[in-house]
C-alpha positions in Angstrom: 9.8 -24.1 39.0 9.0 -27.2 41.1 5.4 -28.4 41.0 3.8 -29.3 44.3 2.1 -32.6 44.8 -1.7 -32.1 44.4 -2.3 -33.6 47.9 0.2 -31.4 49.6 -0.7 -28.4 51.8 1.4 -26.1 49.7 -0.6 -27.1 46.6 -3.9 -26.4 48.3 -2.6 -23.0 49.5 -1.2 -22.1 46.1 -4.5 -23.1 44.4 -6.5 -21.0 46.9 -4.2 -18.0 46.2 -4.6 -18.5 42.4 -8.4 -18.7 42.6 -8.7 -15.8 45.0 -6.6 -13.7 42.5 -8.7 -15.0 39.6 -12.1 -14.2 41.1 -10.8 -10.9 42.6 -9.5 -9.8 39.2 -12.8 -10.8 37.6 -14.8 -8.9 40.3 -12.7 -5.7 40.1 -12.6 -5.6 36.3 -16.4 -6.2 36.1 -17.2 -3.7 38.7 -14.9 -1.0 37.4 -16.1 -1.8 33.8 -19.7 -1.3 34.8 -18.9 2.0 36.7 -17.3 3.3 33.4 -20.9 3.7 32.1 -21.6 6.4 34.8 -21.1 10.1 34.1 -19.1 10.4 37.4 -16.5 7.9 36.2 -16.4 9.3 32.7 -15.5 12.7 34.1 -13.1 11.1 36.7 -11.0 9.4 34.0 -11.0 12.4 31.6 -7.8 13.9 32.9 -6.1 10.6 32.6 -7.2 10.0 29.0 -6.6 13.5 27.7 -3.1 13.7 29.1 -1.8 10.4 27.7 0.1 10.3 24.4 -1.8 7.2 23.2 -5.3 8.3 24.2 -5.4 12.1 24.1 -6.8 12.1 20.5 -9.9 10.2 21.6 -11.9 13.3 22.8 -11.3 15.0 19.5 -13.5 12.3 17.7 -15.6 10.7 20.5 -17.6 12.1 23.4 -16.4 11.8 26.9 -19.1 9.3 27.9 -18.6 7.2 24.8 -14.8 6.9 25.5 -15.6 5.8 29.0 -18.2 3.3 27.7 -15.7 1.8 25.3 -13.2 1.3 28.1 -15.9 -0.2 30.2 -16.9 -2.7 27.5 -13.2 -3.8 27.2 -12.9 -4.3 30.9 -16.1 -6.2 31.1 -15.1 -8.5 28.2 -11.8 -9.2 29.8 -13.5 -9.9 33.1 -15.8 -12.4 31.5 -12.9 -14.0 29.7 -11.2 -14.5 33.0 -14.1 -16.7 34.1 -14.0 -18.6 30.9 -10.3 -19.6 31.6 -11.8 -21.9 34.3 -13.3 -24.0 31.4 -11.0 -23.2 28.5 -7.4 -23.4 29.6 -6.0 -22.1 26.3 -7.6 -18.7 27.0 -5.3 -17.9 29.8 -2.5 -16.6 27.6 -4.8 -14.3 25.7 -6.6 -13.1 28.9 -3.2 -12.5 30.5 -2.2 -10.3 27.5 -5.5 -8.4 27.7 -5.0 -7.8 31.4 -1.4 -6.7 30.9 -2.6 -4.1 28.3 -5.3 -2.8 30.7 -3.1 -2.6 33.7 0.1 -1.3 32.0 -2.0 1.4 30.4 -3.6 2.3 33.7 -0.2 2.4 35.5 1.2 4.6 32.7 -1.2 7.3 33.8 0.9 7.7 36.9 3.6 9.2 34.6 1.5 11.1 32.1 -1.1 12.8 34.2 -0.1 16.2 35.6 -0.3 16.7 39.4 -1.1 13.0 40.1 2.0 12.9 42.4 2.4 15.0 45.5 4.5 15.0 48.6 2.7 14.7 51.9 4.7 14.9 55.1 7.8 14.2 53.0 6.4 11.0 51.5 5.5 10.7 47.8 1.8 10.2 47.4 -0.4 9.3 44.4 -3.7 7.8 43.4 -3.4 4.4 45.2 -6.4 3.1 43.3 -4.3 3.2 40.2 -1.2 1.9 42.0 -3.0 -1.4 43.0 -2.8 -2.4 39.4 0.7 -3.5 40.0 -0.7 -6.5 41.8 -3.2 -7.2 39.0 -0.4 -6.9 36.5 1.5 -9.7 38.4 -1.5 -12.0 38.2 -1.9 -11.2 34.5 1.7 -12.3 33.9 1.1 -15.4 36.0 -2.0 -16.2 33.8 0.1 -16.0 30.6 2.5 -18.6 31.8 0.5 -20.8 34.1 -0.4 -24.4 33.5 -3.5 -26.2 34.6 -3.8 -26.4 38.4 
């Protein structure tokens, strides 16, 4: 991959895109993580959690709200670590891995949750809030391999 000169317009645009993605990922993970502490979100994610091979056991040993709270704490921690990558370059790889785990898990719910897909006017339709994690997964991969801007 060719590195742009720091004074070039393409470097400025690339840097802007990187920081928009970084702060956007931080904001979304923080916001969604905080929302996990609400009863509404705990109930909303229940069908996702209980129908997934890797998480279905959780409700047998932990209450619905506690499961949601644990997920929220993980999302908030990763969000805060995203910000720390601005100061500590070496964290990028670990933050990228954490983000990949979160977003791959979330995307996998598209394949494990019954009735999450439907056909509307001949077009496959799903929960687009989950589908947006494809973009965040791409940024997570970029974080794992990126060098200092």
